[in-house]
N, C-alpha and C positions, 0 to 999 in steps of 0.2 A: 472381324474383317470376314466379308463374303467370299465364299469361294467362287473361283472363275475356272470353270471347265471348258475346254475345247474338244471337239471331236472333228478330227480332219479326215475326210473322207474322200478318196481319190475317184474322179469321175471315169466311168468306162476304162478302167486301168489298163487291162490288158491291151485293147486295141489302141488306146492313146499311146501306149508305149511304141507298139508298131509303127504309129504314125510319126514319131519322132525320128525313125530311121527310114521312113518310106514316104516322101512326099505325094507319091500318086495316090495314097489313101485319104488324104485331106479333101474333104468337100464333097465325098461320094459315099453312098452306103457301103459301110464295110465292117467286118466282124471277125473275131477270133474264133475258130470252130474246129472240131475234130473232123477227121474224115467220115463222110456218110457211109463209106462201106464198113467201117468199123463200129464198135459198140459204143465208142465216144463221139458218135456224130450228133452233137449238140452244139448250140451257140453258148460259148463261154463268155463272151463280151461283145456288145454291138456298140457302134459310135452313135451319136445322136441323129445322124442322117438315116441311118437303119431303123433306129427306134420310132422316128417319125412316121414311119411306114409299117409299125407295128412288131417288129422284130425285137425278141426280149431274151434276156439271159436264161438259159435252161431250154430253150425252145428247140424241139427237134428241127434237125435241117431241112427236112422235106417241107415242113410248115413255113420256115423262114423263107425259103426259096418261093413258095407259092405267093407269100405277102409281097416279096421284094425279089424277082427274078435276076436283077442285075447287080445283087449285093457281091460285093468282093470278099473272098473268104481267105483267111491266113491262118496257116496252121500254128499251134501254141508253141512257145518257146520259154518254158516256165524259167529257166536259168536266166535269162534275159531279164524278165519280170521281176525275179529276185533280186538282180542287181541294181535294177531301177529302185526297186522299194527301199533298197539299202541307202540309196543316194536320197531318196525322199525323207528317210527317217533321221539321216545325218543332218539335213537341212532344218528340220523340225527341232532337233535337240539343240539347234543354236537359240532357239527361244526360251527352252526350259530344260533342265535336267530331268524333270519328273514327267516322262514320257512313257506311256504303256501302249504297245503296239497290239492291237486288237486281231489283225489279219494283215495279210500281204499288202492291203491297200488302204488301211485306216488305221489311226491311233487317237488315244486321248492324250491330251496335255494338260497339266496343272498349271494354269497361268496366274494363279493367286498372287497378288503383290507385284504384278508386271507392269502396271501402269505407268510407273515412273521411268520404265525403259522403253515401252513400246505403245503408250497411249491408252486410251479406252479400249475395252475389248474389241469392239467392231472395228476400231482403226488398226488394232493388232492383228485381227483376222484378215482385213484388207491387204495388209502388208505380207502376210504369208500367202494368200491367194496369188498376188502379184509376183511374189518372188519365185514361188512354185512354177508359175506361168512362163515368166521371163528366163529364169535360169535353167529350168528343165523341159519346157515345151509341153508341161502337162497341167489338166485342170483339176481343181477340187473344190468341194463345198464344205462349209464350216458350220457346226452347230455349237452355240455358246449357251451355257447355262451353269448353275450352281452345283449340279452332279453329272455323273457319268450317264446314266440313263436319259435324263432330259436333254443332255447335250446330243446323243445318238439320235433321239427322236427329232430334234432340231435340225441335224445335218441331212435328214431324210426329206424335209419339207420343201427345200428349194435345190434343184439342180438343173444344169450344170453351174457352176461358179457362184453358188448361191451362199449367202451368209444369213443365218437365222438366229435370232435369240428367243430363248425359251425359259423365262424366269417364273418363280411361283406365282406372280399376279397373271401370267400369261396362260397358265394351265386350262382354265375354264373355256377360254375362247379358242386356243390353238390345239389343246390336246385332247379334251373331253369329247368333241365332235367325231373324232376319228374312229373307224371301225376297229373292232379289238384285233382283228387279223393283222393290222398295220402297226400293232404295238412289239417293239423290240423285246424278244423272249418269249413270244407266243407263236407257237407253230400252227399249222392248219388243223391238226386234230384237236388241240385246245381250243382254237377258236370256234370249231364246229360244236364242241362240247358247250362251251359258253353261250353259243347262240342258241342251242336247244334249251339252255336255262333261262333264255329270254334276255341273255345279256348281249348286246350288239355293238355298243360303243365303248370307249375307253371310259367315258363319263359314267354309264350305267355299271360298269365294273368297279369304279371308285366308290360309286354309293350303295354297292351290293353288300350282303350279309357276309361278314368276315369269317365267321364259323362255317357258313356253308360252302364257302370258296376253300378254306382249309381242308374241310372235310371231303371234299371232292377232288382236290387236287394235292393234298398233303403240304410238305413244307414249300413246295413251287408254288402253291396258291398263296401263302402269305406274301410271298415276294412280288407275284404280279399285282396283288392287292396294292401294296405299298407303291409300286412303280405306277400304278394308275393314278394314284393320288400325289405324284412326284416326288416320292421320298426315295431315295437311294443314298446310304451312307457308306457304300465301298469306296475306298480311297483308290487314287491313281497310284498304280505300283509301277515303279520304273523297273522294266524288264531289261536286264543285261544278257549278253552271250553266256555268262556264267549260269543262268537259269536253265539253260537247255539239259534235259534228261536224257534225250535221244535224238539221233538224226536218222529219218527213214525215208524211203522212196518205194513206190509200188507201181505196177503198171497192169491194167487190164489189157489182155492181149487181144489183137484183131480176129484171131480164130484159135481154137483150143490147140494145144500142142501136145505131141506125145514124145517127140524126140528130144533128148536131154542136150543135144549139141545146139539146138535152138534156144532152149531155155537157158544155157550158159551165156549165149550173146545178150540175151535181155538182162540178166542178172550182171553182166559187165558194163552196161549202159547205166543201170542203176546203181551199181557200186561207184561208178565214176562220178554221178551225181552227189552220192553220200559223202565221198572223200572230198570233192570239192569243197562242199559247205562245211566239212568239218576243219579243213584248212584254213577257210575263210575265218572262221571262228575261234581258230588256235585250239581245237579241240582234238584229243586223242582219246579213243575208247578201247576198251578191253573186252567188250562183248558184241558178238555179231549174231544178229537174229535173221532167219529167212522166214517167209510165209509162202505157202502154197494154197491156193483154192482151185479145187479140181472143178471139172464141169458140172458136177452134181452139187456145187455150191459148198462142199465140205471144206473146211479150213484147217490146215496142219501148220503150227510153228515149231520151228528147232531153233537151238542156239548152242554157241561155243564160246569158249574163252580164250583169248589169245593176248600176246604182249600188247600193250598200249600203241595204238597205231592211229596215223590219218592218211596212210597211203591207200590209193584206189587197189594197187596189186594185193596188199594183204588183205584188205577188206574182201575183195573178190574171191580170192583164194579160200579163205575161210567160208565164205557162202557157197562156194563151189563145193567144197567137201562136204557141208551139210547136204547140198542137193543131191550130190551123188550117193550118199548113204540113204537118202529118202526118196529117191526117184522110183517111180513105177509107170512104166510105158503103158500099162492098161489102165491107168486113170489119167485122162488127157487133163491138162492144166489151163485155166483160163485167166488166172492171175498170179504175178510174181511179186515178191517184195523183200527188201533187205533192209536193215537198220543196224546202227553203230550206237552202243551205250556204255555205261560203266566208265564215264570219263575221268581221266586221271588228272587229279588237281594241279599235280606237279608239272603237267604239260602245258598248262594254261599259259596265255600270252604273258611275257613279263620281259624286263630288260635283262640281257645276257652278260654275264660277266665274261672276262677274258678266259677264265678257266672253263666256263661253259662253252666258249667258243671252241677251245682246244679239245674239249671232250666231244663236242658234236663232230668235229672234224675228224678224231679218232674212230668215232662210229662209222662214218662214211656212209651215211644212209643215202644210197644211190636213188633208190625208189621215191624217197620224199623229195630229192632234188629234182629228179625229173618231172614229178607231179606240179612242183612250184613253178617250175620253168613253164610247164603247160599252162598253169594258171595265170601267169603273167602274159602269155600270149593271147589267152581267150579273153582277158580283161581288157587288153588293149584293141585287139582285132575282132572279136566276137566268138562266141562258143562254138561256131561251126568251122572255125579255121584251123583247128587242131584237135585230132582224137585218136584213139587207138586203131591200129590196122585192122583188127578184127572187126570192128564196127564201122569201116568203110563200106558202103552199099555200091555194089557194082552197077 
């Protein structure tokens, strides 16, 4: 039986999420972007009205504003995008249990043998596109192929709302004429190196000397050579929440800080994000790490072991203790990060017995109950509706 792999790629995901809760952004040039006064002043996602005027992801804001002076800019809300991503993945999992999320806005689906349920691959893809559009108000493109690499390449060929098939017999006409820089897995430096070797298209890479490519690029060279020929034997691996090794958040600061009180506020905001994600995936960790990047770009990491927890307060307190022990006001900090790891398998989500509930009640874990109450309010009314008093901006 021939393999059938889909790559579902959400179109302009961040700004599309914003458009689902703000109708005024529909039909006008708009983008999710950082503050131009901050170091994160770039375009994170532009809608298609903005793209038609030349605005692109990762473009510096002042360049985007020159191209499209009337563009509407929206600050990023990553927690909201994660919530939307989770809903998308839940919808996709209704089509197959073999789903591998590749990023916040795309996933591979192994649809092999699904014709009896969903019809031919193109028909199944149309059904997914329509369902995501009708139920969630979001757009996606889908690549259909016999392996993950070709499905990824196919998904990039037609956007938005595109459905593209890329089977073995399509490779010479659809894949080989593309510049090597457009090939999934090849970065700009690798593309430049290939160009200097006289290899400018995927087809030229496919017909090149294997030994020379491997000698130049090592093991990675063998992979890009196989990909250029449409060969990818890697399976779609269903990633579940249990696969998580750590949950972390970091923030590049708008300006270097030397006052520890300011750093603690940033750390609280990050710990809140980490705790929320941990509770959503029913994870409790025993190791808290913090990362400090100084203004001279030196990076320091420190860690502490604590009783297994998913509460914001305990994660923050552990991080705060590490911060206090390692703070130096003579070394301004430009980035702060905190992560939770060492997950306790015994704390994973499971059906509780009456004894478990009695034991939980006896523990009277006030911090976790408060956090979960906050989670419910945020899930229902939005992440900005409730937060810690210390984080409320005057």
